[in-house]
C-alpha positions as CSV (number, residue, x, y, z in Angstrom):
1,M,-142.9,134.0,-64.9
2,A,-139.1,134.1,-64.7
3,Q,-138.9,130.7,-63.0
4,R,-141.1,129.2,-65.7
5,L,-138.8,130.6,-68.4
6,L,-135.7,129.3,-66.6
7,F,-137.3,125.9,-66.3
8,E,-138.3,125.8,-70.0
9,R,-134.8,126.8,-71.1
10,Y,-133.0,124.0,-69.2
11,K,-135.6,121.2,-68.7
12,R,-134.7,119.1,-71.7
13,A,-130.9,119.1,-71.2
14,M,-131.3,118.5,-67.5
15,F,-133.9,115.7,-67.9
16,S,-131.4,114.0,-70.3
17,V,-128.7,114.2,-67.6
18,A,-131.0,112.7,-65.0
19,L,-132.3,110.0,-67.3
20,R,-128.8,108.9,-68.2
21,I,-128.0,108.4,-64.6
22,L,-131.3,106.9,-63.4
23,N,-132.4,105.0,-66.6
24,D,-136.0,105.5,-65.6
25,N,-138.4,108.3,-66.9
26,D,-140.4,108.6,-63.8
27,H,-137.3,108.8,-61.5
28,A,-135.7,111.3,-63.9
29,N,-138.8,113.5,-63.8
30,D,-138.8,113.3,-60.0
31,A,-135.1,114.2,-59.8
32,L,-135.7,117.1,-62.3
33,Q,-138.6,118.4,-60.3
34,D,-136.6,118.2,-57.0
35,A,-133.6,119.8,-58.6
36,F,-135.5,122.8,-59.9
37,V,-137.2,123.3,-56.5
38,E,-133.7,123.4,-55.1
39,V,-132.6,125.8,-57.8
40,F,-135.4,128.2,-57.2
41,R,-134.9,128.1,-53.4
42,H,-131.2,128.8,-53.7
43,L,-131.0,131.0,-56.8
44,D,-129.9,133.9,-54.6
45,S,-126.8,131.9,-53.7
46,F,-125.6,131.5,-57.3
47,R,-122.2,133.1,-57.3
48,F,-121.5,133.4,-61.0
49,Q,-118.4,131.2,-60.6
50,S,-119.7,129.1,-63.5
51,T,-122.5,129.4,-66.0
52,L,-126.0,129.1,-64.7
53,G,-126.5,125.9,-66.7
54,A,-123.4,124.3,-65.2
55,W,-124.7,125.2,-61.7
56,I,-128.2,123.8,-62.5
57,K,-126.6,120.6,-63.9
58,T,-124.6,120.1,-60.7
59,I,-127.9,120.3,-58.7
60,V,-129.6,117.9,-61.1
61,V,-126.7,115.4,-60.9
62,R,-126.8,115.5,-57.1
63,Q,-130.6,115.0,-57.1
64,A,-130.3,112.0,-59.5
65,L,-127.6,110.5,-57.4
66,R,-129.6,110.9,-54.3
67,K,-132.5,109.0,-55.9
68,Q,-130.3,106.1,-56.9
69,Q,-127.8,106.1,-54.0
70,L,-129.5,103.2,-52.0
71,E,-129.9,101.0,-55.1
72,W,-126.4,101.2,-56.6
73,R,-124.2,98.3,-56.5
74,F,-120.6,98.7,-57.6
75,E,-119.0,95.5,-58.8
76,T,-115.5,94.6,-57.5
77,L,-113.1,94.3,-60.4
78,D,-109.8,92.7,-60.9
79,E,-107.0,95.3,-60.4
80,Q,-105.3,94.0,-63.6
81,F,-108.3,95.1,-65.7
82,H,-107.1,96.9,-68.8
83,D,-108.8,100.1,-69.7
84,Q,-109.3,100.5,-73.5
85,P,-111.3,103.1,-75.3
86,V,-114.7,102.1,-76.7
87,E,-114.6,102.2,-80.5
88,V,-118.0,103.0,-82.0
89,P,-118.5,101.7,-85.5
90,D,-119.8,104.2,-88.0
91,T,-122.9,102.1,-88.5
92,I,-124.0,102.6,-84.8
93,T,-126.7,105.2,-84.4
94,G,-127.1,107.5,-81.4
95,A,-130.2,105.6,-80.4
96,V,-128.3,102.3,-80.3
97,L,-125.4,103.8,-78.4
98,D,-127.8,105.4,-75.9
99,A,-129.6,102.0,-75.5
100,A,-126.2,100.3,-74.8
101,I,-125.3,102.9,-72.2
102,R,-128.8,102.5,-70.6
103,S,-128.3,98.7,-70.4
104,L,-125.2,99.0,-68.2
105,P,-125.5,98.1,-64.5
106,D,-126.6,101.1,-62.4
107,G,-123.3,101.9,-60.7
108,A,-121.2,101.4,-63.8
109,R,-123.7,103.5,-65.9
110,A,-123.8,106.3,-63.4
111,V,-120.0,106.6,-63.2
112,F,-119.6,106.2,-66.9
113,V,-122.2,108.9,-67.7
114,L,-120.6,111.3,-65.1
115,A,-117.1,110.7,-66.4
116,E,-117.5,110.2,-70.2
117,V,-120.7,112.1,-71.0
118,E,-120.8,114.9,-68.5
119,G,-117.0,115.3,-68.2
120,Y,-116.6,115.1,-64.4
121,K,-113.2,114.0,-63.1
122,H,-112.8,110.9,-61.0
123,H,-112.1,112.7,-57.8
124,E,-115.3,114.7,-58.3
125,I,-117.3,111.6,-59.0
126,A,-115.7,109.9,-55.9
127,A,-116.8,112.8,-53.7
128,M,-120.3,112.9,-55.2
129,L,-120.9,109.1,-54.8
130,N,-118.9,108.6,-51.6
131,I,-116.7,106.0,-53.3
132,S,-112.9,105.9,-53.8
133,E,-111.3,107.4,-56.9
134,G,-110.1,103.9,-57.8
135,T,-113.7,102.6,-57.7
136,S,-114.7,105.4,-60.0
137,K,-112.0,104.5,-62.4
138,S,-112.7,100.7,-62.3
139,Q,-116.4,101.3,-62.9
140,V,-115.7,103.4,-66.0
141,S,-113.4,100.6,-67.2
142,Y,-116.0,98.0,-66.5
143,A,-118.6,100.0,-68.4
144,R,-116.3,100.4,-71.3
145,K,-115.7,96.6,-71.4
146,L,-119.4,96.0,-71.4
147,L,-120.0,98.6,-74.1
148,R,-117.3,97.2,-76.3
149,K,-119.0,93.8,-76.1
150,K,-122.5,95.2,-76.8
151,L,-121.3,97.4,-79.7
152,S,-119.2,94.7,-81.3
153,E,-122.5,92.8,-81.9
154,F,-123.5,95.6,-84.4
155,R,-120.5,95.4,-86.6
């Protein structure tokens, strides 16, 4: 009963995290299920160094990354690429922004979501994905460039 309550409390937020990374409902559900199995198996190892939700989110992110790891392709970018923030016009809805993010290439989308949506630092992303910190930064820059282009079409 307690496991069910825990799952019900966190399932929507954690599914959203997995879906943003995987961009596929079925894969996100699989990652969510695998993550909660891991949560329940290792609940006794939770050390209260963070919130329970943050601990669960870390497990969900890792499961989602495992699901996609073999399929990710990170594009090599010019080192002179200039990183600029993405300006979102007031007329853009959350659904349009979410669709634009979901249309990003897998590697760029995953790194962008981890950095800009979930708030991970580049060194943390690099460790999770087994990539360099520079690759993490360049993928966020690339994602921003693509988002700027997509969102400029809605002005």
